[in-house]
C-alpha positions, 0 to 999 in steps of 0.5 A, a space after each residue: 558527465 551526468 549520472 546514468 538513469 537506471 530503471 527497474 520494473 516489477 509486478 507488486 501491489 497489484 500493479 507494475 512498479 517502476 523504480 528510477 535511480 540517478 547514480 545509485 546503482 542496481 544494488 540500490 534499486 534491488 534494495 528498494 524492490 525488496 522493501 516494496 515486496 516486504 511491505 506488500 507481504 506484510 500489509 496485503 489483504 490478499 495473503 492469508 499470512 500477512 499482518 493485515 490479514 491477521 488483523 482482519 481475521 481478529 473479527 473485532 478482537 484485540 490483535 497486536 500490530 506493528 508500529 508500521 501497521 498502526 501508523 497506516 491505520 491512523 493515516 487511514 482513519 485520518 483520511 476517512 474522518 477528513 472525507 466524512 467532514 468534507 464535501 470534496 471526495 478524497 479519491 477521484 476517477 477510476 480509482 474511486 469507482 473501482 474501490 467503491 464497486 469492490 467495497 459494495 460487492 463484498 458487503 
């Protein structure tokens, strides 16, 4: 008998998230959802008490950050540098258009 597919849907990160599990059980899916929600709370720019919002509020001053946020910033810088050197855009389609329109409308 094969393991049963279990799913869990919830809203987070500005979207509907879906978790799938084969045989791990609902408790594992609940732990995964909690991890996503914790990450969202720490790294969103839309909550004023998030770690990312605190960094943005630093207005160029030194602000200590967690190792997780530091790793994300390094990855973002790496992607940006690759984008600048490349003739191929990193993002395509609706995502890039939406990102660019939000970026240009706030500057």
